[in-house]
N, C-alpha and C positions, 0 to 999 in steps of 0.2 A: 503494500499497500505507501502509497508517494506521500511524505511529506505535508504537500501541498494540501491533501482531501484533509490531511489531520488537520492544519493549521486553519481549513475553514469553518472546519466542527465547532474549535474552540477559539471564536473569535468572536466570543461575549461573555467570556469565562477568564479566568485566572489561571496560565500556565503554572503560577509559583506563587506560593505563600512562605513567609515567614515568620515565625513563633517565639522566635529569638528578643525578638521588640515588641513584644507585648508584653510592658511591666507587670509586678506584682511581689510577694512576699516571698516567693521561689518561681525562677523563668525554668521552662522549658526551650532552651536553644537550640529548635530543631527546623532546618528548612526543608521544606515538603516542595517538589515537583513533579508535574506529569512529564514523564518520559515519554517526547514523539516518535522518537527512533523506535522504540521497540512497541510502542501501542499501534491497534488499528481500531481507528477509529469509526470507518463508515466501509464496512466489509463486504467483499464481493459476494457473490450466492455461493452458498457453501463454507463460509469461513467465518467464525467467532468473531466478535466483536473482544477487542482487549485491551486492557488496560495496565501502566506500570508506570510506577511511581518510585520516584528514589526521597528517602526522609538524611538528614546529614546534618550528623552534629556540627555547632561553632559554638558551644560554650566552654567556658574555663574551669579549674580544678579551683570549685570557689562555692563556698553554702549558698550562693544566691542560684544557681544552675542545679539543677534536679534530673537526675538519668530519667529516658524514657521506660516507662513500668510498659505501658501497649497503648495503639489508638484506635481508632474507630473512624474511617470512611463512611460517611452516615449517604450510601447510597439508596436509591428508590426503595423506598417500603414495603413496594409488590412485585421487586423480584424472589422469584420463589428459589430456595435454596438450589433443587436442582437444575436451573437455568446457569448456574455460578457452577465451572468448571475451572480446572488446569491451573488451580493455586501455587502460586512458586514464593517462595522467601530467600532471599539468599544477603547474610549479616558479612558483612567489611568481604565480601566475595565468596563466603563460604554459602552453599547451598544449606536451606534448615529443614526438619522432615517437618511437613508439614500434615496437620493432625484437622478437617475441615467436620464442626459439628457442634453440637452440644458436650461440655468438658473438653471441646478440642484447643487449640492454640491456634484457630483461627473459628469464630466463630457468625452465622448470622444473628442480630440482633433486631427485633422487634419493635417497631412501638409501642407493643404491650408489656414488653420485655427487654426496656433497655439496657444497653451494660449497667451494672450494679455502679460502681465509681462517682462515672460521670454521668449517668441519667440517658445517653446518648444511643438511639438505634443507627442498626448500621452493621459493616462487616466487621467484626472486631480481630485486628491480629496483635495477640497475645504475644509477643517478642519483643524482652527487653533491649536497649539500648544505651550503650555509656553517651557521657553528654557529652564529653568532651574529642573521642576519636572514633564514635558511633557513624555506621554510614549501611542504609538496609536499603534494598532493592524488592519492593512486593508487586506481583503481577497477579492480574486475575482477567479470563475470559467468559464471555454471555455468550450462550448459545443464541438469544434472541434479542439483538442491538438495539437498544435505545438509546433516543437523545442526548447530547452532551451538553453541559449547563454546569452554576457554579452549587456543589455540596459542599456540607459543611464536613471538617475532620477536629476531632476531638483527641486532644493528648491526657494522658495521667501519667505521674510520675512526683514520686516525693509527697505521698498525699496533697496533691494538686491537680485540678482538671480546668485544661485551656481549652476553650472552644470561640469561635464565633468567625474565622476565616476561612473563604469558601476557594474552591478547584473545583475543577473542569472534572465532569464525570457523570456515571448515568442517571440521568433522571427516570420519571416513570413513562413517561411518552416513546412509543415504539418508533427504530426507523422503517416507512414504509410500509402504514399499517394496514393498504388494503382498501382505505375508505376513498369517498372523493373529496378531494380538498379543496375546504373553502376558508378567505382570509378574512375576517372585522377587520376594522381596522377604529382606533380611539382616542381624541389628542386629552391628553391632560397633563394636568402638573402637578409634580412631584414634589414634594420638600421633607428634609430629615434635619434632624436636632444633630447634631455635632458638641460633645463635650469633649475639650482638649486640657488632659489630664498630666500636668508637669510629674517629672519624673529624673532624679543624677543618683549613676552609682558611683560610690565613692570608691576610689581603688586604692592598695595598697603604700602608707603610708608609708616615705624612706625618710630616714633620721639621719643628719649632720652633725657630728659636735664642732661645735665652734669655737675657738682655742683651749688653753688648757684644763684640765679638771681643778674646781676651788674648794678643797678641804678645810670644812668651822669646824670649831670645838662646839657643840652643843647643839639644842634642834630650834634650830632658826629657821627653818622652810614657813612661808607664807602660807595661811590658813585661809586657800580658797577654794578648798576639794578638791584640788588635786585636777583641778580643770581649766584648759584654759581655753579660749571662743573667738573667735573671726566668723568673717561671711563672707560668701564667695557669691557675688551676681554674673548671669550671664544674661543678656539680650539672645533669645531664641524668635526665627519666625519656624512656624510649622505650616508645610504641607499636606492638606489632606484628603488624597482622592478617593472619590464619592462614586461608586458605581450603580446608575440607575436601572431599574429594569420592571417588570409587569408579568405576573402570571396568568394566567385564562384559565377561568373553570368554567365548562359545558355544564348546563342546568339539562332539568331534565326534557330527551326529546320528545317531540310527537310525531303525528305521520296525518297527511290528508290523502286520503283512500281516492284512487284510482280507478279505471276501468278494468275490469277481472276479464280473462278469455284464457279458451284452451287451446290458442292461436298464439304461434311468439312474435307479439306484440312489445317485445324489446329490441327487435333487429336493427333497428334506429340508433339504440343508444349506445354510447358509451362505454365499458367495463371498467369496473372501480382499479383496474390492475392496470389497465391502459392508461388511466386519468393520471394515473402517480407515479407512472414512469415517461408519460409527456413532462 
């Protein structure tokens, strides 16, 4: 499958997300990207749809950062387990044994029974990953191809859940559903409030001795609590990218009955498959 087809499928969603930039008491420092080279988003006839994601650690050996315990890909809740095949996981280039199903290291968690620590539904990959050196490649295939749009990814580690970033993945709409396509349009104005929360990460202090030490008889230390305080201020400018979109939900269908006959009165009609292929 050519890269251009994959890029066309992902034009309206993120190919990369970075949880290392999300502040908190503990940071899960992992960047996740959809690998277009190994993915097949627009499969040919008889070919499975394939999604491959790279998870890369960018943290430091600090208590601020947490190792990854597991992650949940928020794929469409209507995809049944039997349509998910050929799941592979490799950590630092080493293939891992995959056990798919309840109690395995890969589970399909539905909305009525989400992942317990995170509360997130989706395809759960229970593979720990080091916060500094970890690299993981996860791939899976769908026997029924789905449309591609932004899906949630939840991370858990260090008793911390991080979520809210979306990456390209399979949603509920099927590709080429065999229906007669109709496009409806509506103009609307969308607004979203944005809250900017500042944060500052303090690095490791460096101590330098100034001059020779002074030795004084008796206890002459000042009674200031042993604390020195100073303030650093920095003007910042924050660029906040916002992606606008909309979801369309069809209502209950209705039908207006026409002529019925034992003759082929549909001879002049275009088939649904032909309409889709056009």
